[in-house]
PDB file of N, CA, C and O in Angstrom, chain B, residues numbered from 101:
ATOM      1  N   MET B 101     -10.842 -11.511   2.083  1.00  0.00           N
ATOM      2  CA  MET B 101     -10.456 -10.865   0.929  1.00  0.00           C
ATOM      3  C   MET B 101      -9.113 -10.697   0.843  1.00  0.00           C
ATOM      4  O   MET B 101      -8.647 -10.306   1.914  1.00  0.00           O
ATOM      5  N   LYS B 102      -8.481 -10.811   0.164  1.00  0.00           N
ATOM      6  CA  LYS B 102      -6.764 -10.677   0.065  1.00  0.00           C
ATOM      7  C   LYS B 102      -6.571  -9.338  -0.431  1.00  0.00           C
ATOM      8  O   LYS B 102      -5.502  -9.278  -1.038  1.00  0.00           O
ATOM      9  N   HIS B 103      -7.161  -8.291  -0.411  1.00  0.00           N
ATOM     10  CA  HIS B 103      -6.570  -7.234  -1.226  1.00  0.00           C
ATOM     11  C   HIS B 103      -7.622  -6.098  -0.601  1.00  0.00           C
ATOM     12  O   HIS B 103      -8.712  -6.417  -0.127  1.00  0.00           O
ATOM     13  N   LEU B 104      -7.087  -4.591  -0.677  1.00  0.00           N
ATOM     14  CA  LEU B 104      -7.702  -3.684  -0.169  1.00  0.00           C
ATOM     15  C   LEU B 104      -7.888  -2.773  -1.350  1.00  0.00           C
ATOM     16  O   LEU B 104      -7.128  -2.856  -2.315  1.00  0.00           O
ATOM     17  N   SER B 105      -8.849  -1.926  -1.306  1.00  0.00           N
ATOM     18  CA  SER B 105      -9.013  -0.747  -2.349  1.00  0.00           C
ATOM     19  C   SER B 105      -7.532   0.125  -2.036  1.00  0.00           C
ATOM     20  O   SER B 105      -6.721   0.029  -1.114  1.00  0.00           O
ATOM     21  N   PHE B 106      -7.585   0.963  -3.184  1.00  0.00           N
ATOM     22  CA  PHE B 106      -6.287   1.655  -2.909  1.00  0.00           C
ATOM     23  C   PHE B 106      -6.782   2.998  -1.820  1.00  0.00           C
ATOM     24  O   PHE B 106      -5.993   3.727  -1.218  1.00  0.00           O
ATOM     25  N   ARG B 107      -7.792   3.053  -1.787  1.00  0.00           N
ATOM     26  CA  ARG B 107      -8.352   4.544  -0.713  1.00  0.00           C
ATOM     27  C   ARG B 107      -8.106   3.709   0.590  1.00  0.00           C
ATOM     28  O   ARG B 107      -7.275   4.119   1.401  1.00  0.00           O
ATOM     29  N   ARG B 108      -8.790   2.572   0.814  1.00  0.00           N
ATOM     30  CA  ARG B 108      -8.310   1.734   2.092  1.00  0.00           C
ATOM     31  C   ARG B 108      -7.169   1.559   2.439  1.00  0.00           C
ATOM     32  O   ARG B 108      -6.736   1.843   3.555  1.00  0.00           O
ATOM     33  N   PHE B 109      -6.447   1.000   1.405  1.00  0.00           N
ATOM     34  CA  PHE B 109      -4.760   1.060   1.764  1.00  0.00           C
ATOM     35  C   PHE B 109      -4.309   2.463   2.390  1.00  0.00           C
ATOM     36  O   PHE B 109      -3.692   2.548   3.452  1.00  0.00           O
ATOM     37  N   CYS B 110      -4.685   3.530   1.618  1.00  0.00           N
ATOM     38  CA  CYS B 110      -3.995   4.775   2.279  1.00  0.00           C
ATOM     39  C   CYS B 110      -4.440   5.028   3.631  1.00  0.00           C
ATOM     40  O   CYS B 110      -3.692   5.495   4.490  1.00  0.00           O
ATOM     41  N   GLU B 111      -5.703   4.711   3.839  1.00  0.00           N
ATOM     42  CA  GLU B 111      -6.380   5.008   4.816  1.00  0.00           C
ATOM     43  C   GLU B 111      -5.360   3.982   6.230  1.00  0.00           C
ATOM     44  O   GLU B 111      -4.680   4.393   7.170  1.00  0.00           O
ATOM     45  N   ARG B 112      -5.624   2.884   5.869  1.00  0.00           N
ATOM     46  CA  ARG B 112      -4.934   2.181   6.907  1.00  0.00           C
ATOM     47  C   ARG B 112      -3.658   2.383   7.193  1.00  0.00           C
ATOM     48  O   ARG B 112      -3.311   1.940   8.287  1.00  0.00           O
ATOM     49  N   VAL B 113      -2.667   3.031   6.411  1.00  0.00           N
ATOM     50  CA  VAL B 113      -1.284   3.194   6.643  1.00  0.00           C
ATOM     51  C   VAL B 113      -1.094   4.618   6.759  1.00  0.00           C
ATOM     52  O   VAL B 113       0.018   5.138   6.844  1.00  0.00           O
ATOM     53  N   GLY B 114      -2.105   5.198   6.762  1.00  0.00           N
ATOM     54  CA  GLY B 114      -1.858   6.724   7.137  1.00  0.00           C
ATOM     55  C   GLY B 114      -1.294   7.612   6.050  1.00  0.00           C
ATOM     56  O   GLY B 114      -0.903   8.744   6.332  1.00  0.00           O
ATOM     57  N   VAL B 115      -1.243   7.176   4.915  1.00  0.00           N
ATOM     58  CA  VAL B 115      -0.800   8.319   3.727  1.00  0.00           C
ATOM     59  C   VAL B 115      -1.604   8.956   2.723  1.00  0.00           C
ATOM     60  O   VAL B 115      -2.628   8.413   2.308  1.00  0.00           O
ATOM     61  N   LYS B 116      -1.256   9.939   2.354  1.00  0.00           N
ATOM     62  CA  LYS B 116      -2.130  10.766   1.364  1.00  0.00           C
ATOM     63  C   LYS B 116      -2.317   9.936   0.086  1.00  0.00           C
ATOM     64  O   LYS B 116      -1.326   9.224  -0.077  1.00  0.00           O
ATOM     65  N   LYS B 117      -3.090   9.801  -0.723  1.00  0.00           N
ATOM     66  CA  LYS B 117      -3.290   9.505  -2.187  1.00  0.00           C
ATOM     67  C   LYS B 117      -1.914   9.691  -3.142  1.00  0.00           C
ATOM     68  O   LYS B 117      -1.534   8.824  -3.930  1.00  0.00           O
ATOM     69  N   THR B 118      -1.324  10.819  -2.954  1.00  0.00           N
ATOM     70  CA  THR B 118      -0.008  11.075  -3.845  1.00  0.00           C
ATOM     71  C   THR B 118       0.909  10.107  -3.535  1.00  0.00           C
ATOM     72  O   THR B 118       1.413   9.314  -4.331  1.00  0.00           O
ATOM     73  N   LYS B 119       1.206  10.226  -1.837  1.00  0.00           N
ATOM     74  CA  LYS B 119       2.234   9.258  -1.494  1.00  0.00           C
ATOM     75  C   LYS B 119       1.947   7.450  -1.632  1.00  0.00           C
ATOM     76  O   LYS B 119       2.806   6.601  -1.875  1.00  0.00           O
ATOM     77  N   GLY B 120       0.648   7.257  -1.420  1.00  0.00           N
ATOM     78  CA  GLY B 120       0.250   6.002  -2.160  1.00  0.00           C
ATOM     79  C   GLY B 120       0.445   5.521  -3.765  1.00  0.00           C
ATOM     80  O   GLY B 120       0.726   4.383  -4.141  1.00  0.00           O
ATOM     81  N   TRP B 121       0.285   6.362  -4.356  1.00  0.00           N
ATOM     82  CA  TRP B 121       0.493   6.284  -6.083  1.00  0.00           C
ATOM     83  C   TRP B 121       2.100   5.948  -6.139  1.00  0.00           C
ATOM     84  O   TRP B 121       2.565   5.001  -6.774  1.00  0.00           O
ATOM     85  N   ASP B 122       2.923   6.948  -5.314  1.00  0.00           N
ATOM     86  CA  ASP B 122       4.585   6.730  -5.449  1.00  0.00           C
ATOM     87  C   ASP B 122       4.693   5.485  -4.769  1.00  0.00           C
ATOM     88  O   ASP B 122       5.360   4.690  -5.431  1.00  0.00           O
ATOM     89  N   LEU B 123       4.371   5.123  -3.924  1.00  0.00           N
ATOM     90  CA  LEU B 123       4.746   3.775  -3.366  1.00  0.00           C
ATOM     91  C   LEU B 123       4.416   2.632  -4.329  1.00  0.00           C
ATOM     92  O   LEU B 123       5.165   1.665  -4.475  1.00  0.00           O
ATOM     93  N   ILE B 124       3.353   2.777  -4.925  1.00  0.00           N
ATOM     94  CA  ILE B 124       3.233   1.585  -6.003  1.00  0.00           C
ATOM     95  C   ILE B 124       3.977   1.683  -7.242  1.00  0.00           C
ATOM     96  O   ILE B 124       4.293   0.762  -7.996  1.00  0.00           O
ATOM     97  N   LYS B 125       4.297   3.357  -7.390  1.00  0.00           N
ATOM     98  CA  LYS B 125       5.382   3.361  -8.602  1.00  0.00           C
ATOM     99  C   LYS B 125       6.489   2.867  -8.478  1.00  0.00           C
ATOM    100  O   LYS B 125       7.029   2.335  -9.449  1.00  0.00           O
ATOM    101  N   ARG B 126       7.143   2.929  -7.157  1.00  0.00           N
ATOM    102  CA  ARG B 126       8.310   2.510  -6.736  1.00  0.00           C
ATOM    103  C   ARG B 126       8.535   1.117  -6.556  1.00  0.00           C
ATOM    104  O   ARG B 126       9.671   0.659  -6.428  1.00  0.00           O
ATOM    105  N   ARG B 127       7.366   0.329  -6.537  1.00  0.00           N
ATOM    106  CA  ARG B 127       7.153  -0.964  -6.216  1.00  0.00           C
ATOM    107  C   ARG B 127       7.311  -1.474  -4.858  1.00  0.00           C
ATOM    108  O   ARG B 127       7.520  -2.664  -4.623  1.00  0.00           O
ATOM    109  N   GLU B 128       7.204  -0.497  -3.895  1.00  0.00           N
ATOM    110  CA  GLU B 128       7.430  -0.168  -2.656  1.00  0.00           C
ATOM    111  C   GLU B 128       5.888  -1.553  -1.872  1.00  0.00           C
ATOM    112  O   GLU B 128       5.968  -2.240  -0.854  1.00  0.00           O
ATOM    113  N   VAL B 129       4.898  -1.472  -2.723  1.00  0.00           N
ATOM    114  CA  VAL B 129       3.752  -2.426  -2.276  1.00  0.00           C
ATOM    115  C   VAL B 129       3.385  -2.700  -3.655  1.00  0.00           C
ATOM    116  O   VAL B 129       3.673  -1.982  -4.613  1.00  0.00           O
ATOM    117  N   ALA B 130       2.577  -4.039  -3.698  1.00  0.00           N
ATOM    118  CA  ALA B 130       1.951  -4.681  -4.928  1.00  0.00           C
ATOM    119  C   ALA B 130       0.764  -4.248  -5.230  1.00  0.00           C
ATOM    120  O   ALA B 130      -0.124  -4.409  -4.392  1.00  0.00           O
ATOM    121  N   ALA B 131       0.530  -3.751  -6.194  1.00  0.00           N
ATOM    122  CA  ALA B 131      -0.703  -3.344  -6.421  1.00  0.00           C
ATOM    123  C   ALA B 131      -1.245  -3.989  -8.103  1.00  0.00           C
ATOM    124  O   ALA B 131      -0.506  -4.299  -9.038  1.00  0.00           O
ATOM    125  N   PHE B 132      -2.705  -4.039  -8.048  1.00  0.00           N
ATOM    126  CA  PHE B 132      -3.012  -4.441  -9.599  1.00  0.00           C
ATOM    127  C   PHE B 132      -4.750  -3.756  -9.868  1.00  0.00           C
ATOM    128  O   PHE B 132      -5.499  -3.221  -9.050  1.00  0.00           O
ATOM    129  N   LYS B 133      -4.910  -3.985 -11.024  1.00  0.00           N
ATOM    130  CA  LYS B 133      -6.007  -3.084 -11.363  1.00  0.00           C
ATOM    131  C   LYS B 133      -7.107  -4.274 -11.824  1.00  0.00           C
ATOM    132  O   LYS B 133      -6.797  -5.288 -12.450  1.00  0.00           O
ATOM    133  N   ILE B 134      -8.593  -3.885 -11.329  1.00  0.00           N
ATOM    134  CA  ILE B 134      -9.732  -4.455 -12.440  1.00  0.00           C
ATOM    135  C   ILE B 134     -10.598  -3.363 -12.648  1.00  0.00           C
ATOM    136  O   ILE B 134     -11.089  -2.662 -11.764  1.00  0.00           O
ATOM    137  N   GLY B 135     -10.746  -3.265 -13.766  1.00  0.00           N
ATOM    138  CA  GLY B 135     -11.222  -2.186 -14.479  1.00  0.00           C
ATOM    139  C   GLY B 135     -10.666  -0.998 -14.383  1.00  0.00           C
ATOM    140  O   GLY B 135      -9.650  -0.886 -15.069  1.00  0.00           O
ATOM    141  N   SER B 136     -10.957  -0.110 -13.800  1.00  0.00           N
ATOM    142  CA  SER B 136     -10.518   1.414 -13.214  1.00  0.00           C
ATOM    143  C   SER B 136     -10.100   1.361 -11.842  1.00  0.00           C
ATOM    144  O   SER B 136      -9.365   2.277 -11.471  1.00  0.00           O
ATOM    145  N   ARG B 137     -10.437   0.425 -10.968  1.00  0.00           N
ATOM    146  CA  ARG B 137      -9.941   0.452  -9.693  1.00  0.00           C
ATOM    147  C   ARG B 137      -8.508  -0.323  -9.439  1.00  0.00           C
ATOM    148  O   ARG B 137      -8.049  -1.345  -9.948  1.00  0.00           O
ATOM    149  N   THR B 138      -8.005   0.550  -8.477  1.00  0.00           N
ATOM    150  CA  THR B 138      -6.710  -0.094  -7.849  1.00  0.00           C
ATOM    151  C   THR B 138      -6.678  -0.702  -6.743  1.00  0.00           C
ATOM    152  O   THR B 138      -7.232  -0.049  -5.860  1.00  0.00           O
ATOM    153  N   PHE B 139      -6.175  -1.893  -6.333  1.00  0.00           N
ATOM    154  CA  PHE B 139      -5.996  -2.459  -5.396  1.00  0.00           C
ATOM    155  C   PHE B 139      -4.635  -3.023  -4.837  1.00  0.00           C
ATOM    156  O   PHE B 139      -3.909  -3.621  -5.632  1.00  0.00           O
ATOM    157  N   VAL B 140      -4.263  -2.886  -3.614  1.00  0.00           N
ATOM    158  CA  VAL B 140      -3.258  -3.215  -3.000  1.00  0.00           C
ATOM    159  C   VAL B 140      -3.347  -4.777  -2.249  1.00  0.00           C
ATOM    160  O   VAL B 140      -4.269  -4.861  -1.438  1.00  0.00           O
ATOM    161  N   THR B 141      -2.638  -5.818  -2.392  1.00  0.00           N
ATOM    162  CA  THR B 141      -2.634  -6.962  -1.726  1.00  0.00           C
ATOM    163  C   THR B 141      -2.484  -6.596  -0.301  1.00  0.00           C
ATOM    164  O   THR B 141      -1.819  -5.651   0.123  1.00  0.00           O
ATOM    165  N   ARG B 142      -3.181  -7.457   0.404  1.00  0.00           N
ATOM    166  CA  ARG B 142      -3.084  -7.277   1.832  1.00  0.00           C
ATOM    167  C   ARG B 142      -1.829  -7.621   2.375  1.00  0.00           C
ATOM    168  O   ARG B 142      -1.469  -7.005   3.378  1.00  0.00           O
ATOM    169  N   GLU B 143      -0.764  -8.884   1.685  1.00  0.00           N
ATOM    170  CA  GLU B 143       0.284  -9.072   2.283  1.00  0.00           C
ATOM    171  C   GLU B 143       1.347  -7.808   2.107  1.00  0.00           C
ATOM    172  O   GLU B 143       2.028  -7.265   2.977  1.00  0.00           O
ATOM    173  N   SER B 144       1.269  -7.551   0.823  1.00  0.00           N
ATOM    174  CA  SER B 144       2.039  -6.280   0.394  1.00  0.00           C
ATOM    175  C   SER B 144       1.791  -5.064   1.756  1.00  0.00           C
ATOM    176  O   SER B 144       2.774  -4.668   2.383  1.00  0.00           O
ATOM    177  N   ALA B 145       0.540  -4.622   2.053  1.00  0.00           N
ATOM    178  CA  ALA B 145       0.270  -3.705   2.826  1.00  0.00           C
ATOM    179  C   ALA B 145       0.993  -4.132   4.351  1.00  0.00           C
ATOM    180  O   ALA B 145       1.348  -3.242   5.123  1.00  0.00           O
ATOM    181  N   ARG B 146       1.148  -5.446   4.653  1.00  0.00           N
ATOM    182  CA  ARG B 146       1.689  -6.122   5.918  1.00  0.00           C
ATOM    183  C   ARG B 146       3.092  -5.715   5.719  1.00  0.00           C
ATOM    184  O   ARG B 146       3.826  -5.136   6.520  1.00  0.00           O
ATOM    185  N   GLU B 147       3.342  -6.107   4.539  1.00  0.00           N
ATOM    186  CA  GLU B 147       4.960  -6.083   4.467  1.00  0.00           C
ATOM    187  C   GLU B 147       5.596  -4.549   4.710  1.00  0.00           C
ATOM    188  O   GLU B 147       6.464  -4.242   5.528  1.00  0.00           O
ATOM    189  N   PHE B 148       4.852  -3.612   3.680  1.00  0.00           N
ATOM    190  CA  PHE B 148       5.294  -2.348   4.049  1.00  0.00           C
ATOM    191  C   PHE B 148       4.997  -1.663   5.340  1.00  0.00           C
ATOM    192  O   PHE B 148       5.739  -0.799   5.806  1.00  0.00           O
ATOM    193  N   ILE B 149       3.948  -2.050   5.879  1.00  0.00           N
ATOM    194  CA  ILE B 149       3.775  -1.426   7.617  1.00  0.00           C
ATOM    195  C   ILE B 149       5.376  -2.019   8.301  1.00  0.00           C
ATOM    196  O   ILE B 149       6.302  -1.364   8.780  1.00  0.00           O
ATOM    197  N   LYS B 150       5.225  -3.479   8.109  1.00  0.00           N
ATOM    198  CA  LYS B 150       6.421  -3.860   9.045  1.00  0.00           C
ATOM    199  C   LYS B 150       7.878  -3.437   8.522  1.00  0.00           C
ATOM    200  O   LYS B 150       8.699  -3.253   9.420  1.00  0.00           O
ATOM    201  N   ARG B 151       8.321  -3.257   7.213  1.00  0.00           N
ATOM    202  CA  ARG B 151       9.251  -2.330   6.798  1.00  0.00           C
ATOM    203  C   ARG B 151       9.456  -0.961   7.603  1.00  0.00           C
ATOM    204  O   ARG B 151      10.484  -0.510   8.108  1.00  0.00           O
ATOM    205  N   SER B 152       8.232  -0.472   7.569  1.00  0.00           N
ATOM    206  CA  SER B 152       7.849   0.987   8.115  1.00  0.00           C
ATOM    207  C   SER B 152       8.335   1.154   9.853  1.00  0.00           C
ATOM    208  O   SER B 152       9.011   2.013  10.420  1.00  0.00           O
ATOM    209  N   ILE B 153       7.743   0.091  10.280  1.00  0.00           N
ATOM    210  CA  ILE B 153       8.133   0.059  11.839  1.00  0.00           C
ATOM    211  C   ILE B 153       9.766  -0.174  11.774  1.00  0.00           C
ATOM    212  O   ILE B 153      10.470   0.766  12.145  1.00  0.00           O
ATOM    213  N   GLU B 154      10.319  -1.238  11.373  1.00  0.00           N
ATOM    214  CA  GLU B 154      11.649  -1.340  11.255  1.00  0.00           C
ATOM    215  C   GLU B 154      12.515  -0.152  10.881  1.00  0.00           C
ATOM    216  O   GLU B 154      13.633  -0.008  11.375  1.00  0.00           O
ATOM    217  N   LYS B 155      12.052   0.610  10.099  1.00  0.00           N
ATOM    218  CA  LYS B 155      12.708   1.546   9.580  1.00  0.00           C
ATOM    219  C   LYS B 155      12.965   2.810  10.698  1.00  0.00           C
ATOM    220  O   LYS B 155      14.011   3.435  10.871  1.00  0.00           O
ATOM    221  N   GLY B 156      11.706   2.970  11.373  1.00  0.00           N
ATOM    222  CA  GLY B 156      11.695   3.777  12.463  1.00  0.00           C
ATOM    223  C   GLY B 156      12.541   3.316  13.765  1.00  0.00           C
ATOM    224  O   GLY B 156      13.113   4.088  14.534  1.00  0.00           O
ATOM    225  N   ARG B 157      12.511   2.129  13.844  1.00  0.00           N
ATOM    226  CA  ARG B 157      13.511   1.605  15.248  1.00  0.00           C
ATOM    227  C   ARG B 157      14.893   1.956  14.883  1.00  0.00           C
ATOM    228  O   ARG B 157      15.698   2.267  15.761  1.00  0.00           O
ATOM    229  N   GLY B 158      15.219   1.924  13.625  1.00  0.00           N
ATOM    230  CA  GLY B 158      16.662   1.638  13.098  1.00  0.00           C
ATOM    231  C   GLY B 158      17.142   3.017  13.372  1.00  0.00           C
ATOM    232  O   GLY B 158      18.305   3.329  13.113  1.00  0.00           O
TER     233      GLY B 158
END
């Protein structure tokens, strides 16, 4: 699978749903919908985690 459900994304990166929606709204992660379900691309999730780690080191 090349994407994560929105819920799984939030669990994996350790954010609450409100923060997850904010990340999508600010286009910090790439998301798409299939019907009523929202998904985040795995690549986008990886990039977000990488940026978060680098930001923490800075």
